[in-house]
C-alpha positions as CSV (number, residue, x, y, z in Angstrom):
1,M,-11.1,6.9,4.6
2,P,-13.9,4.3,5.0
3,Y,-12.6,0.8,5.1
4,D,-13.9,-2.2,3.1
5,G,-14.9,-4.8,5.7
6,K,-13.6,-7.8,3.7
7,L,-10.2,-6.2,3.0
8,L,-9.9,-5.0,6.6
9,A,-10.5,-8.6,7.8
10,K,-7.6,-9.7,5.5
11,A,-5.4,-7.0,7.0
12,R,-6.2,-8.1,10.5
13,E,-5.5,-11.7,9.6
14,A,-2.1,-10.7,8.3
15,L,-1.5,-8.8,11.5
16,E,-2.5,-11.7,13.6
17,Q,-0.1,-14.0,11.6
18,R,2.6,-11.5,12.2
19,R,1.9,-11.5,15.9
20,A,1.9,-15.3,15.9
21,D,5.2,-15.4,14.1
22,N,6.8,-13.0,16.5
23,A,5.5,-15.0,19.5
24,A,6.9,-18.2,18.0
25,E,10.3,-16.6,17.5
26,H,10.2,-15.2,21.0
27,Q,9.5,-18.7,22.4
28,R,12.3,-20.2,20.2
29,R,14.8,-17.7,21.7
30,L,13.6,-18.4,25.2
31,S,14.0,-22.2,24.7
32,L,17.5,-21.7,23.2
33,V,18.8,-19.4,26.0
34,Y,17.2,-21.4,28.9
35,A,18.8,-24.6,27.6
36,R,22.2,-23.0,27.4
37,D,22.0,-21.2,30.8
38,P,19.2,-22.4,33.1
39,E,20.0,-19.7,35.6
40,I,18.5,-17.1,33.2
41,E,15.2,-18.9,33.4
42,R,15.3,-18.8,37.1
43,I,16.1,-15.1,37.0
44,D,13.2,-14.5,34.7
45,L,10.9,-16.4,37.1
46,R,12.1,-14.2,40.1
47,L,11.6,-11.1,38.0
48,R,8.0,-12.1,37.3
49,R,7.4,-12.8,41.0
50,Q,8.8,-9.4,41.8
51,M,6.3,-7.8,39.4
52,A,3.5,-9.6,41.3
53,E,5.0,-8.5,44.6
54,L,5.1,-4.9,43.4
55,V,1.4,-5.0,42.6
56,R,0.7,-6.5,46.0
57,L,2.7,-3.8,47.8
58,T,1.2,-1.0,45.9
59,V,-2.3,-1.9,46.9
60,S,-1.4,-2.9,50.5
61,R,-0.7,0.7,51.8
62,A,1.7,-0.7,54.4
63,P,3.3,1.9,56.7
64,D,6.8,0.8,55.6
65,L,5.8,0.8,51.9
66,A,8.5,3.1,50.6
67,E,11.2,1.1,52.3
68,K,9.9,-2.2,50.9
69,L,9.6,-0.7,47.4
70,E,13.2,0.5,47.6
71,V,14.4,-3.0,48.6
72,L,12.4,-4.5,45.8
73,K,13.8,-2.0,43.3
74,R,17.4,-2.7,44.4
75,D,16.9,-6.5,44.0
76,N,15.2,-6.0,40.6
77,L,18.2,-4.0,39.3
78,E,20.6,-6.6,40.6
79,L,18.7,-9.4,38.8
80,Q,18.5,-7.5,35.6
81,A,22.3,-6.7,35.7
82,E,23.1,-10.4,36.3
83,R,20.7,-11.4,33.5
84,A,22.4,-8.9,31.1
85,E,25.8,-10.3,32.0
86,R,24.8,-13.9,31.3
87,L,23.2,-13.0,27.9
88,T,26.3,-11.1,27.0
89,A,28.4,-14.1,27.9
90,L,26.2,-16.2,25.5
91,G,27.0,-13.7,22.7
92,R,23.4,-12.3,22.8
93,P,22.3,-8.7,23.1
94,I,20.7,-7.8,26.5
95,D,17.2,-7.3,24.9
96,Y,17.4,-10.7,23.1
97,L,14.6,-12.2,25.2
98,D,12.4,-9.1,25.2
99,E,8.9,-9.5,23.6
100,I,9.2,-9.1,19.8
101,V,6.8,-6.6,18.1
102,S,6.9,-5.5,14.5
103,C,5.2,-2.1,15.2
104,P,6.5,-0.1,18.3
105,I,3.5,2.3,18.0
106,C,0.7,-0.2,18.6
107,R,2.7,-3.3,19.6
108,D,1.0,-5.3,16.9
109,T,-2.6,-4.6,18.2
110,G,-3.5,-2.6,15.1
111,M,-4.8,0.3,17.1
112,D,-3.1,3.6,17.8
113,G,-5.4,4.9,20.6
114,A,-8.9,4.9,19.0
115,Q,-7.6,5.0,15.5
116,P,-6.3,2.2,13.2
117,C,-2.5,2.1,13.4
118,R,-0.4,2.9,10.3
119,C,0.8,-0.7,10.3
120,L,-2.8,-1.9,9.9
121,K,-3.4,0.7,7.2
122,K,-0.4,-0.5,5.3
123,L,-1.6,-4.1,5.5
124,Y,-5.0,-2.9,4.3
125,N,-3.4,-1.2,1.4
126,Q,-1.5,-4.3,0.5
127,A,-4.7,-6.3,0.5
128,L,-6.3,-3.6,-1.7
129,T,-3.3,-3.7,-4.1
130,Q,-3.6,-7.4,-4.6
131,E,-6.2,-6.4,-7.3
132,L,-3.2,-5.3,-9.3
133,S,-2.7,-8.9,-10.5
134,A,-4.5,-8.0,-13.7
135,L,-2.0,-5.2,-14.4
136,L,1.2,-6.8,-13.1
137,R,0.4,-9.9,-15.1
138,H,4.1,-10.7,-16.0
139,G,5.4,-10.1,-12.5
140,D,8.6,-8.4,-13.8
141,E,7.3,-5.0,-14.7
142,S,9.8,-2.5,-13.4
143,F,11.5,0.8,-14.5
144,E,14.8,-1.1,-14.6
145,R,13.5,-3.5,-17.2
146,F,11.9,-0.8,-19.4
147,D,13.8,-1.0,-22.7
148,L,14.1,2.3,-24.6
149,S,16.0,0.5,-27.4
150,L,12.6,-0.8,-28.6
151,Y,11.7,2.7,-29.8
152,D,13.1,4.1,-33.0
153,E,15.9,6.6,-32.7
154,Q,15.2,8.1,-36.1
155,P,12.4,10.7,-36.3
156,L,8.9,9.3,-37.0
157,E,6.6,12.0,-38.3
158,G,9.1,14.6,-37.1
159,V,9.6,13.2,-33.7
160,S,12.2,10.7,-32.4
161,P,10.2,8.1,-30.5
162,R,13.2,7.1,-28.4
163,E,13.8,10.7,-27.3
164,A,10.1,11.3,-26.6
165,M,9.7,8.0,-24.6
166,S,12.8,8.9,-22.7
167,R,11.1,12.0,-21.5
168,I,8.0,10.1,-20.6
169,Y,10.0,7.5,-18.8
170,K,11.6,10.1,-16.7
171,S,8.3,11.8,-15.9
172,C,6.8,8.4,-14.8
173,R,9.7,7.5,-12.7
174,K,9.7,10.9,-11.0
175,F,5.9,10.5,-10.3
176,A,6.5,7.1,-8.7
177,D,9.5,8.1,-6.7
178,S,7.9,11.3,-5.4
179,F,4.5,9.8,-4.6
180,P,2.4,11.0,-2.8
181,E,4.1,14.4,-3.1
182,V,3.1,14.9,-6.7
183,S,1.4,17.9,-8.1
184,S,-0.4,16.5,-11.1
185,N,-2.2,13.5,-12.4
186,L,-1.1,11.6,-15.5
187,L,-2.8,11.1,-18.9
188,F,-1.2,8.5,-21.1
189,Q,-2.2,9.1,-24.6
190,G,-1.2,7.2,-27.8
191,G,-1.8,4.1,-29.9
192,T,-1.7,0.4,-28.8
193,G,1.4,-1.4,-27.9
194,L,3.5,1.7,-27.0
195,G,4.0,0.9,-23.3
196,K,1.2,2.8,-21.6
197,T,0.1,-0.2,-19.5
198,Y,3.7,-1.3,-18.8
199,L,4.7,2.1,-17.4
200,S,1.4,2.2,-15.4
201,A,2.5,-1.1,-13.9
202,C,6.0,0.2,-13.1
203,I,4.4,3.2,-11.3
204,A,1.9,0.9,-9.5
205,R,4.6,-1.4,-8.3
206,V,6.7,1.5,-6.7
207,V,3.7,3.2,-5.1
208,A,2.3,-0.1,-3.8
209,D,5.7,-1.0,-2.3
210,K,5.7,2.2,-0.4
211,G,2.5,1.0,1.3
212,Y,0.0,3.1,-0.6
213,S,-3.2,1.7,-2.0
214,V,-3.4,1.3,-5.8
215,C,-6.5,0.3,-7.8
216,Y,-6.4,-0.7,-11.4
217,D,-9.3,-1.3,-13.7
218,S,-10.2,-0.9,-17.4
219,A,-12.6,2.0,-18.1
220,A,-15.3,-0.4,-19.3
221,S,-15.2,-2.5,-16.1
222,A,-14.8,0.5,-13.7
223,L,-17.7,2.4,-15.1
224,E,-19.8,-0.7,-15.2
225,A,-19.4,-1.0,-11.4
226,F,-20.8,2.5,-11.1
227,E,-23.8,1.5,-13.2
228,A,-24.3,-1.8,-11.2
229,Q,-24.3,-0.1,-7.9
230,K,-27.2,2.0,-9.0
231,F,-29.3,-0.3,-11.2
232,A,-28.5,-3.9,-10.2
233,R,-31.6,-5.7,-9.0
234,D,-29.7,-8.3,-7.0
235,P,-28.7,-6.8,-3.6
236,E,-25.5,-8.8,-3.4
237,T,-24.4,-7.6,-6.9
238,A,-25.2,-4.0,-6.0
239,E,-23.2,-4.3,-2.7
240,A,-20.2,-5.8,-4.4
241,A,-20.3,-3.0,-7.0
242,A,-20.6,-0.4,-4.3
243,A,-17.6,-1.8,-2.6
244,R,-15.6,-1.6,-5.8
245,V,-16.7,2.0,-6.3
246,R,-15.6,2.9,-2.8
247,R,-12.2,1.5,-3.4
248,M,-11.8,3.4,-6.7
249,L,-12.8,6.6,-5.0
250,D,-10.8,6.1,-1.9
251,C,-7.5,4.5,-3.0
252,D,-4.3,6.5,-3.0
253,L,-3.7,5.9,-6.7
254,M,-6.3,5.0,-9.3
255,I,-5.2,3.7,-12.7
256,L,-8.0,3.8,-15.3
257,D,-6.9,1.9,-18.4
258,D,-8.2,2.0,-22.0
259,L,-10.5,5.0,-21.6
260,G,-12.7,5.3,-24.7
261,T,-13.1,1.6,-25.3
262,E,-16.2,1.5,-23.0
263,M,-19.8,1.9,-24.3
264,I,-20.5,5.6,-24.2
265,T,-23.8,6.3,-22.5
266,S,-25.1,9.1,-20.4
267,V,-24.6,6.7,-17.3
268,T,-21.0,5.9,-18.1
269,V,-20.2,9.6,-18.9
270,S,-21.7,10.6,-15.6
271,A,-19.8,7.9,-13.7
272,L,-16.5,9.0,-15.3
273,Y,-17.2,12.6,-14.2
274,T,-17.9,11.4,-10.7
275,L,-14.8,9.3,-10.6
276,I,-12.5,12.0,-11.9
277,N,-14.1,14.9,-10.0
278,S,-14.4,13.1,-6.7
279,R,-10.8,12.1,-6.7
280,L,-9.6,15.6,-7.7
281,N,-11.7,17.2,-4.9
282,A,-10.1,14.7,-2.4
283,G,-6.6,15.4,-3.6
284,K,-6.1,11.8,-4.7
285,K,-4.0,11.0,-7.8
286,T,-5.2,9.3,-10.9
287,I,-3.5,7.8,-14.1
288,I,-5.7,7.6,-17.2
289,S,-4.5,5.8,-20.4
290,T,-6.3,6.1,-23.7
291,N,-5.8,5.4,-27.3
292,C,-8.1,8.4,-28.1
293,T,-6.8,11.7,-29.6
294,D,-7.8,15.0,-28.1
295,E,-10.5,15.4,-30.8
296,E,-11.9,11.9,-30.1
297,L,-12.1,12.7,-26.3
298,L,-13.9,15.8,-27.0
299,R,-16.5,13.9,-29.1
300,K,-17.0,11.2,-26.6
301,Y,-17.1,13.1,-23.3
302,T,-18.6,16.3,-21.8
303,P,-16.7,19.6,-21.8
304,Q,-16.5,19.3,-18.0
305,I,-14.6,16.0,-18.2
306,C,-12.3,17.2,-20.9
307,S,-11.6,20.4,-19.1
308,R,-10.5,18.5,-16.0
309,M,-8.3,16.2,-18.0
310,K,-6.7,19.1,-19.7
311,G,-6.2,21.3,-16.6
312,E,-5.5,18.7,-13.9
313,F,-3.6,16.0,-15.8
314,L,-0.1,16.0,-17.2
315,R,-0.5,14.8,-20.8
316,L,2.2,12.3,-21.9
317,P,1.9,11.5,-25.7
318,F,3.3,8.0,-26.4
319,V,4.8,7.6,-29.9
320,G,6.4,4.9,-31.9
321,R,5.6,1.6,-33.5
322,D,3.6,-1.2,-31.8
323,I,6.2,-2.9,-29.5
324,R,4.3,-6.1,-29.3
325,L,4.6,-6.5,-33.0
326,L,8.3,-5.6,-33.0
327,K,9.0,-8.3,-30.3
328,K,7.2,-10.9,-32.4
C-alpha cells in the first residue's frame, strides 16, 4: 500500500528509539559483566582483533593461508568456549552480551531486502491507529467490559434486547478475533445509545493490538475530506485532505460512524460510493454504523450503494433502550 510520509516518519522515529533503547541495554550489560569479570572484556577485545586478522588474511592470498586460517579458527573457538564458561559462572546465558535486536528479520533497520520490514509496517499501523483517540475516548472500551445486563431481558416489540445484543456481541467478537480472516463487512444499524460506537471501539482495539491499521471517522467528516481533496483552493488543505482519503482507502479496517447524519449531496454520495466500492474491490474490511432504517438508506443513497451494503455487509440490528439515558 502507499505510505503516508508523515506517518512513515513517525514509524521510523519509533524504530530508531527502539534501536537506541536496545543499544543502551546492550551497553549496560557489557558494563555489568566487564566489571564483574574483566577477563571477559579482554576476551572480547581479542575476538575483535581476530576478526580484523581474518579480513587481513583473506585478502593477503598468502601461500600458507589455509594453515593460518585453521589456527585462527581454533584459537577463536577456544576463546568463545572460555567466554561462555565465564558467563555461565556469572549466572548469565552465553548470548547475554550479543547485540540486542527487536526484529530478527531486518535487525532493526526497517528494511527486508528492498521492501519495508513487517516490524516497520506494524509501527506505521500503530501511528495510523493513533487517530482512534476520538473513538477510544474513555480508554477502557473492551469486550470484557461490555455489559449485557444494561439491555432488557423482557421482549421489546417482540424481541428480547438482551438476547439480540448477545448475538451481536458474539458476532463482533468473532469478527475482531478472526481479523483479517473475515468474510464479511459489518453494518451496525439502530437508534442512538444502543452500543454501536462502543462495540466499534472494542473491535478497533483488538484489531489495532494485532498490528493492523484502523481508521475511524464520522461519515460527515470522512466524506468532507473527499470533497476537500477535489475542491479546496488552498493546496495545503487539499493535500491534507488527500492524505486522509488515502488512509481511509488503504487502512486494514475502516470504521465509518453515523452514516446518514452528513449533508446529502451528489458529491457526498459519490464519495461514499468511492469509499465503499474501492475498499470492497481491494478486499479491505469496513464497519458502518447508522441510525437509519433500510427505507431511509434507500431514500438517501443510490441503488448501487444500498446494493453493496446489502450484499457485502453483515447487518446487525441493534435494539433496546438508550443506554446513556439508563446510566443517568
